[in-house]
N, C-alpha and C positions, 0 to 999 in steps of 0.2 A: 089066325086073327092078328091084324097089325096093331101095334101099340098106339095109344092116343097121344096127343101132343104132350099131355101131362106125364103119362107113364113112361115115355121115352126120354124124358129130360134127366140130365144129371142132377143128383142132389148136391146142393152147395157144399155140404160138409165132405163130400167125396172128392172134390176138386182140389188140385194142388194150388197153393197160394202162389199167384203169378206176380213176380217182381219184375217190373218193367225197367227198361234202360233208357237213358236220355238219348234222343235221336236228332232233334232239331232245336236250334236256338233262334230266337227272333231278337236281333240286335238293333238298338236305337242309340246312335252315338257310341259311347264307351260302355253302355250298360246292356246286359242281357235282360230284356224286358219280359220275355215269355219263353217257356220251354215246352216241347212236345216229347212225350215218352211213348214207348211201345215195345213190340216184340217182333223179331225177324227170324225166319228159318229158311235155309237153303238145303235142298236134298237132291242127290243125283238120281239117275234112272234106276240104280240098284236098290234105292231106298236108304242109302247111307246119308246121315246128317253131315253136311259139309261145313256149314258155318251158321252162326246164330248170334242173337243178342236178346236180352231180356229172358223170358221163359218160353222156350219153344213149345212146351206142353200147355201153355195158356189156352183156355177154351174161349172161343168166340164164334159168332155166326159167320158162315161163309158168304151170306147175302148174295149179291149178283155174280160173284165169282163162281157160283154153282152152275151158271147157265150152260156152259158147254156140256156138263155132265147131266143136266136136265134134258139136253137135246139128244143124248146118246140113245135112249130108248126109241125116240122118234126115228132115228136112222136105223138102229139095229133091228127093230121090229119089222121093217119094210114099209112103214107108213109114209116116210118121205118119198120113196120111190113110187108107191101106189098112187099118191096124189100128184106126182110129177113136180115136186119141189126142186127148184134150181139150187145151184151152189150158193147163190146170193141169198136165197130164202132160208137155207140152212144156216147161213151166217147170221141172218136176222134173228133166228131162234136162239142164238148164243149172245145176242147183243143187249147192251144198255144204250140204246140209240138216242140221237138228239131230236127226234121228231120232225126231221126235215122231210120234204116231199119224196126224196129218194128212199126213205124208210117207210113212210106211210103207204106209198104205192106198193111196196113189197108186201107189207102186212095185208093190204087189201087184196092183193093177188093170191096170197095164201088162203085167205078166207073164201075167195071165189072158187078156188080149186076144191075146197071141202064143202062148198055150198052152204055156208053159214054167214049170217050178217055180222057186222061189227058189234052189234048188241050182245052177241054170244060171248064176247070177251069179258072176263070178270076181273080185269086188272085195275079198273078205275081210271080216273083222268088226273092229269096234272099239267102245268104249263110245260111246253117243250124245253128240253135242255138247251136247245139252240136259242141263243139270245135274239137272233134275227127273226126266227119264227114266232117267238113270244112277243116281240115288238110288233110284228105284223098283225097278230091276233088282237092285241090291245088297240092298235090304231083302227082296226076294222070293227071293234066292239064285239068280237066273237069269243066264245068260250073254247078252250081246248077240247079236242075230241079223243076218244079212246085209242085211236090208231097212233096218236102222238105220244101215248104213254111209252116210256122207254122199254117196257116189258111186253109190248104188244106182239112182237114176233115170237117170244117165248110162249105166250099164252095161245097164239094161233097154232103153234106146234103141239101144244098139249091137247088142244081140241082135235087136231088131226090124229093124234095118238089114240084119243078116246074113241073116235069113230072107227079106227082101224082095229082096236081091241074089242069093239062091241060094248064098251063101257058107257055109262050114262054121261053124256056130254054136259048136261046142265050142272053136274056136280064134279066136274073135272078137277076143281081146286080142293076138294075134300081129301084129307089125309088117308081115308080108307078107300078112295077111288083107285081102281087098278092103274090109272095113269100115275098117281102119286106114289103108289107102292112100287111100281117099276122104277121110278126116279130115285126113290129112297134106296132101293137095292143097288142101283148104279153108283150112287154117292158112297154107300158103304163099301162097295167092291173096290173102288179106286182109292179110297182113303185108308183101306185096310182096317176099317172099324166094323164091328158087328152092328146090326140094326139097333140093338139095345144100347150101344155106346153113343149113338148119335143123339144129341140134344135137339129137340124139335121145337120150333116156334112158328109164328106166322110172319111172312115177309111183308114188305110194304105193298106188294101187288096182290096180297091175299092168299098165296099158295104157301105150303110148308117151306120152312127155311131150316138149315142144318147147322148145328153147333158142333165143333170139334177142335182139336189142338191145332195151333198155327202150323206145326210141323206136318200134321196130316194133310193140311191144305197144300203145302208145298209138294208132298208126295203125290197128291192127285195130279198136279200139273206135270211133274216129272214123268209119271206113268202115262199120261195122255200123249205126250210126245215121244216117249220111249217105252211102248207097251210090250216089252220083250217077254214078260211073264204071263201074258194073256194068249188065248187061242187066236188063230188066224182071222176068224170073222170079227173078233173084237179089235184086232189090229187094223183091219180095213176100216171099221167104223171110226176109230181114233184118227186115222189118216184123213178121212173125209171131213171130220169136224175141224181138225187143225188146219187143213188146207183151205177150207172155206173161210176161216178166220184170217189166215195169212193173205189170201187172194183178195179179200174184201175188207180192208181195215176201216174204210169209210162207213161201212155198214155196222161194224162192231161199236163204233163211237159216233163220229160225225165227220162232216167234210172239213171242219176247222175246229181248232182249240179243244180237242178231246185227247186226253192222255193216252188211252188205249190206241187210238188211231195213229198218233204221232210216234209212239214207241214202236209200233209194228212197221210203220213207214221208215223210220230211222234205221231199224235193224235189217231191213232188206230181206224179209222172209226167214230170218233166223229165230224168231220167237213169236209166241202169242201172248197178248197182254189182256188182262181182264180186271177191271176195278169192281169193288163191292162197296156198299154203303158203310157208313160209320168207320171210315179210315182203313178199310180192308183192301188189299191189293194182292194179286197173284200173277205169276208169269211162268210160262214154260219155254225152255230153251232147247232147240234141236241139238243133237250131237254135233260137236265142233271140236276144234283143236284143243281149246281150253277144257272142254267138258265132253269127252268122248262118249260118256254114258248119258248125255243130256243133263238137264238141271231144272228143278222146280224151285221157285222162290215165292214165299208168302210173308206178308207182314200185316200187322194191326197197329194203327196209331191209337194209343190208349184213350185219348179224349174224343176220338171219332172224327178228327179233322180230315176233310177231303180235299182241301184247297192248297194250303201253303205247306203243310208238313208231308203229306203223302207223296206228291210228285218228287219232292226233294229227296226223301228216303229211297224211293224206288230207283231213281237215277244213280244216286251215290252207291247204293248196294250193288247194282249191276256194273258200275264202274269198278268197284273193288273186286268183284268176281271176274273181271276181264271180259264181260259180255258186251259192254259198251266202251268204245274207245275211238279215237280219231274222229272221222266224219260222222259216225253214228252218234257219238257223244255230243258233238257240236250241234247236231240237228235238234236235240232236245234240251240244249243248254238253257233256254228261256224258262223251262220248267224247274230247273235244278236249283238255281240261286235267285230268289225273287227279291227285288229291291223293296224296301219300305219307304213309302213316300208320304209327304204331308199334303195338305189340301191344295197347295200351290203346284204340286207336282215335283217338288224338290226331293231328291233321294237323301234320306236321313238315316238309313240303316239297311239291314239285309236279313233275309231268312236263309240260314245256312245249315248244312249237316255238321254234326259234331260227334260222329261215331266211327268206330273201326270194328268191322265184323270179327267175331271170335271164331277162328278156324277150329274145327273139331279135332281134338287130340293135341292141340297146341297149348 
């Protein structure tokens, strides 16, 4: 019997008090007007903590950074192959997409392959992340549809898994459905947490969401790209997931102005990038000269900021770790230091990083 959402949650008194570190300053003129604080952890492919700030053991929800691991049972079970999902459709199952036609058509294709209508998706609706698509809907007086939900690909994948497992598709979002049990086991395996250690809640799209230490999130991404301690079938699945993300960055985010997409484009196939709500971010770096065992990075902006603090911290952390440099760093520079402007458009300040990662053992 699987634990309920309540019984699987950590008790507050059992959690370590998380002391955050200052990460970003918002300067206006000569004064620091605002600060964003948070937690950062970098782990290599062997599980060793490389660098950190704040409290690496701070517990927070993985949010949409869980999506590649929620897609692992879809691929590992044979469901993706049974229904003929393409590499781009596997990428959509990992995506927090912008709701552009390139995304909605893929979601529609996935549903057609499993012979279910859009109404079977239980992720709800919201305006597309794409400003152009949202503007178009408003101009036409139309409401957003469920395929434009940034999680529609993930939910289509979950429906496919339910059908493949013979599980009830109408309750695929329930924590005791075999679909969610398989996903929970996947998350526990990659994070090196037991099922009981995972804090469970309900995500914005209605399915279970997983709480764990920021350091465990980093470990998940290090293991996804460097799964040397897993069996060969799992390694193959990890390779398919990461390759789908790297080959289709515009599916993971959007065609323009999406951090995940621009990070993967800038890195030229060297990393996978995945944002999560409430200031969460995760990245996996393939083995390279700087990090021969690969690298996983995870961070949490304490106040949940997704716009001005998170991109700045992401890019600066990867710069300090030697992952972004030269042309790759220039390609994402517009996300790194954001000007503060007044209503006339005059630049009157700057959002800037103010941290130095603490190397483990130093």
